[in-house]
MIGU-580867 format. One record per residue (C-alpha): residue in one letter; x, y, z. Coordinates in steps of 0.5 Angstrom, whole numbers, plus 2048, in hexadecimal, padded with zeros to 3 digits. Layout:
MIGU-580867
aXYZ...
end
This chain:
MIGU-580867
x8217A17CEx81A79F7CBx81879C7D1x81A7A17D6x8157A67D2x8107A27D1x8107A17D9x8117A87DBx80C7A97D7x8077A57DAx8097A87E0x8077AF7DEx8007AD7DCx7FF7A97E2x8007AF7E6x7FC7B47E1x7F87AF7E2x7F97AF7EAx7F87B77E9x7F27B77E5x7EE7B27EAx7F07B67F0x7ED7BD7EDx7E77B97ECx7E67B67F2x7E97BD7F6x7E27C07F2x7DD7BA7F4x7E07BB7FBx7DE7C27FBx7DA7C5801x7D47C6801x7D37C07FCx7CD7C37FAx7CE7CA7F9x7D47C87F5x7D17C37F0x7CC7C97EFx7D17CD7EDx7D47C97E9x7CE7C77E5x7CD7CE7E4x7D47D07E2x7D17CB7DCx7CD7D07D9x7CE7D67D6x7CB7DD7D9x7CE7E37D6x7CA7E87D8x7C47EB7D4x7C47E37D1x7C27DF7D7x7BC7DB7D4x7C17D47D5x7C17D57DCx7BB7D77DEx7B97D17DAx7BD7CD7DEx7BA7D07E3x7B37CF7E2x7B57C77E0x7B77C77E8x7B17CA7EBx7AD7C57E7x7B17C07E9x7B17C17F0x7A97C37F0x7AA7C97F2x7A57CF7F0x7A87D47ECx7A77DA7E7x7AC7DE7E2x7AA7E67E1x7AA7EA7DAx7B17EC7DBx7B47E57DDx7B57E57E3x7B37DD7E7x7AF7DD7EDx7B07D67F1x7AB7D47F7x7AC7D07FCx7A67CE803x7AA7CF80Ax7AD7C880Ex7A77C5811x7A57CA818x7A97D0816x7A37D3812x7A37D8817x7AA7DC814x7AB7E180Fx7AB7DF809x7B27E0806x7B47E27FFx7BB7E07FDx7BE7E37F6x7C47E37F2x7C47E47EAx7C57E07E5x7CB7E47E0x7D07E47E1x7D67E97DEx7DA7E57D9x7E17E87D9x7E67E37D5x7EF7E47D5x7F07E57CDx7F37DF7CCx7EE7DB7CFx7E97D87CAx7E37D87CDx7DB7D97CAx7D77DC7D0x7D17DA7CDx7D27D37CAx7D77D07D0x7D77CE7D7x7DC7D17DCx7E27CC7DEx7E37CD7E4x7E97CB7E9x7ED7CB7F0x7F27CF7F1x7F47CD7F9x7ED7D07FCx7EB7D37F7x7E67D17F2x7E87D47EAx7E77D57E3x7EB7D47DDx7EC7DA7DAx7E67DD7DBx7E07E07E1x7DF7DA7E5x7D87DD7E7x7D97DC7EEx7D57E37EDx7D07E17EEx7D07DA7ECx7D17D87F3x7CA7DB7F5x7C77D87F0x7CA7D17F2x7C87D27FAx7C17D57F8x7C07CF7F5x7C37C97FAx7BE7CD7FFx7B87CB7FAx7BB7C47F8x7BB7C2800x7B77BF804x7BB7BF80Ax7BC7C580Dx7B77CA811x7B57D080Fx7AE7D480Ex7AA7D6808x7AF7D8802x7AF7DC7FBx7B67DA7F7x7B67E17F2x7BB7E07ECx7BC7E77E8x7BF7E97E2x7C47ED7DFx7C67F07E6x7CE7F17E2x7CB7F57DCx7C57F97DEx7C17F67E5x7BC7F57DFx7BA7F07E3x7B97F37E9x7B67FA7E6x7B17F57E2x7AE7F27E9x7A77F47EAx7A47F47F2x7A07ED7F3x7A57E87EFx7A87E77F7x7A57E77FDx7AA7E6802x7AC7EA809x7B37EA808x7B87EA802x7BF7E6803x7C37E87FCx7C97E37FCx7CD7E87F7x7D37EB7FBx7DA7E87FCx7DD7E8803x7DC7E3808x7DA7E580Fx7D77EC80Cx7D07ED80Cx7CE7F4808x7C97F8809x7C97FD804x7CC7FE7FDx7CE8037F8x7C98067F2x7CB8067ECx7CC80A7E4x7CE8097DEx7D180E7D9x7D380E7D3x7D68127CEx7D78127C6x7DB8157C1x7D98157B9x7E08157B6x7E28167ADx7E78117AAx7ED8147A8x7F28117A3x7F98107A6x7FF8137A1x80480F7A0x80A80E7A3x80880D7AAx8098077AFx8048037B2x8047FF7BAx7FF7FC7BEx8007FD7C5x7FD7F97CBx7FC7FA7D2x7FA7F37D6x7FC7EF7DDx7F77F47E0x7F47F17E6x7ED7F57E4x7E77F37E8x7E07F57EAx7DF7FD7E9x7DC7FD7F1x7E07F87F5x7E67F97F3x7E68017F0x7E98027F7x7F07FE7F6x7F38037F0x7F47FE7ECx7F68007E4x7F18027DFx7F37FF7DAx7EF8057D5x7F380A7D8x7FA8087D8x7F88077D1x7F680D7D0x7FD8117D3x80180D7CFx7FE80F7C8x7FC8167CCx8048177CCx8058137C5x8018197C2x80481F7C5x80B81D7C2x80881B7BBx80381B7B6x7FF8157B8x7F98117B5x7F580D7B9x7F38077B5x7EF8037BAx7ED8037C1x7EA7FD7C6x7EB7FD7CDx7E77FA7D3x7E07F77D2x7DB7F87D8x7D97FE7DCx7DA7FA7E2x7DF7F77E1x7E67FC7E3x7EA7FB7DBx7F07F57DBx7F27F77D4x7F27FB7CEx7F47FC7C8x7F68017C2x7F98017BBx7FB8087B9x80080A7B3x8068107B5x80C8127AFx81180D7ADx8168117B0x8138127B7x81380A7B8x8188097BDx81680E7C1x8108097C1x8138047C4x8188097C8x81180D7CBx80E8067CDx8148037D2x81480A7D4x80D80A7D6x80D8037D8x8118047DDx80D80A7DFx8088067E1x80B8007E4x80E8047E9x8078087EAx8038017EBx8087FD7EDx8057FB7F4x7FE7FA7EFx7FF7F77EAx8057F37E9x8047EF7E2x8027F67DFx8057F67D7x8067FA7D1x8067F77CAx8097FA7C5x8087F67BDx8087F97B7x8017F97B3x7FF7F87ABx7FE7FE7A9x7F78007A8x7F48067A3x7F080B7A7x7F180D7AFx7EB8107B4x7EC8197B2x7F081B7B6x7EC8207B9x7E881B7BCx7EE8187BEx7F081E7C1x7E981F7C5x7EA8187C6x7F08177CAx7EF81E7CEx7E981B7D0x7EB8147D3x7F18187D6x7EC81D7D9x7E68177DCx7E78167E2x7E780F7E4x7E880B7EBx7E680E7F3x7E38147F4x7E08157FAx7E0810800x7DA80F806x7DA81580Bx7D580F80Fx7D880980Ex7E180880Fx7E3805809x7DE806805x7DE8087FEx7D980D7FCx7DA80F7F6x7DE80D7F0x7DE80D7E9x7E08087E3x7E38097DCx7E28027DBx7E28017D2x7E48057CCx7E18017C6x7E18037BEx7D98017BBx7D78017B4x7D48087B2x7DB80B7B3x7D980B7BBx7DE80B7C1x7DA8097C7x7DC80B7CFx7D98067D4x7DA8097DBx7D78087E1x7D580C7E8x7D38097EFx7D280D7F5x7CE80C7FBx7CA8127FBx7C68137F5x7C981B7F5x7D08197F4x7CF8137EEx7CC8197EBx7D081D7EBx7D68197E9x7D28187E4x7D281F7E2x7D981F7E3x7DA8197DDx7D681C7D9x7D88247D9x7DF8217D7x7DC81D7D2x7D88237CFx7DE8277CFx7E18227CAx7DC8237C6x7D981C7C8x7D181A7C8x7D08167CFx7CA8147D2x7C98117D8x7C68097DAx7BF8097DEx7C38097E5x7C28047EBx7C18067F3x7C58057F8x7C38027FEx7C3804805x7C580280Bx7C07FF80Fx7C47FE817x7BE7FB819x7BD7F6816x7B97F0819x7BD7EB814x7C37EF815x7C37ED81Cx7C07E681Ax7C77E6815x7CC7E881Bx7CA7E4821x7C97DE81Cx7D27E081Ax7D37E0822x7D07DB823x7D37D681Ex7DA7D981Dx7DB7DD824x7DE7E3820x7DA7E981Ex7D77EA816x7D97F1814x7D37F5812x7D47F980Dx7D27FD806x7D57FC7FEx7D78007FAx7D67FB7F4x7CE7FB7F3x7C97F57F4x7C27F57F2x7BF7F57F9x7BE7FD7F8x7B97FC7F1x7B67F77F6x7B57FC7FBx7B18017F5x7AC7FB7F4x7AB7F87FDx7AD7FE801x7AC7F9807x7B17F4805x7B67F380Bx7BD7F1807x7C47EF809x7C97EC803x7CF7E7804x7D27E2801x7D87DE801x7DF7E17FFx7E07E27F7x7E67E77F4x7E87EA7EEx7E17EA7ECx7DF7EC7E5x7E67EA7E2x7E97E37E0x7ED7E47E7x7E77E27EBx7E67DE7F0x7E37DA7F6x7E67D87FCx7E37D17FEx7E27D2805x7DF7D6806x7D97D4801x7D97CF807x7D87D480Cx7D37D8808x7CE7D3807x7CE7D180Fx7CD7D7810x7C77D880Bx7C47D380Ex7C47D4815x7C27DB813x7BB7D8810x7BA7D3815x7BA7DB81Bx7B67DE816x7B27E381Ax7AA7E181Bx7A47E4817x7A27EA81D
end
């Protein structure tokens, strides 16, 4: 018997070795090899928004190792220059652009420090994913592509500049800080789009709206039952690119249940926490509450009823939705009930989702808002972060004012971020014509020319460099800004071939 167990153990170990080896080999065999090589290197370098110093050093070291001219501006943006291939010096200068930072989201059960730990990637069929975290292909794949172009000695191109910007995800800080004269290109190709076969020529502008409630701590009377209610299992996603899909918002769902309980019982709210980043649809949220002991069973009953309602409402878009109820250790204090009432009503009234569709481009969201996060902060402050997007500046501002009005009526203090402009489409773009013709020639089908509701840095570039001719494209990514982020491997090679062909056919200088 022991011999059989030993044999079985040996077989299992060998099988595991084979699996590991195959996985390893599969990753090494990914094409284009140079792009995936640099993507894996980038995944090893921590690069949260506003903490790009490690990836910036990596880029500078890369430039020095390859003998390429480079410079770094005061904001931390990096520009690396590469001379034209012999005989192609007459072409217009192209700027390839991506951003250094990534959205740092992980599943609750995942142990990961984004400031120190590498992103662990794996192959899932035709997709590349990360273990329990965001993959960072937004915009690591753009960076990797630029590095592959810079390192290559066998591709045709005119004079090149590769721009790597900081803090795109949380404030577009790098693009805002970019000064005139830092780059000198005629054409800019942004590598931060997420649908292969689509060429983008416009994007939404955006602004952040932040509401803050100041509360008092009050003692909770004796004879109260404490519980924690948690919303999880939602898909989340990008607050621009995914907002039209009608996915659940964990903050809104949690607030619906809390409001229901507050209407039925003397509710004390001890703690509330939901969502993380302003540009991510919130996937998870929880609250710790107290109700009179005799209401204990009603909480469970009402949650079961509420869960059934939510499952019915969101069965198509959120099949993995879960609402979890657990008893909680008693707390001594809670948020005062006046603030609790105003907070719950404001969260109920605050809009979330698509507000208007474009009248010019079918299927394009024009204006939206994202109720992104609810956090308890020091000094008895509850902070609610939201973001508004629109391709029309006045509509963006109107949506932000709508959100402000809701929270001001509830007694909160509301502030706006700086905001950023949209990118008005130019259907007569010369580089667009090249890109469209190239795609048709390479793949035998027409590329789709589109605008995107998500924010890109291109609008800010036009402010500083108004003569730039711009397009944006990239391989297929899904689930960005969430741990479900994944990249469709075959599209990376198509994206790479398309980019190289565009570079070889850039218009000449006039």
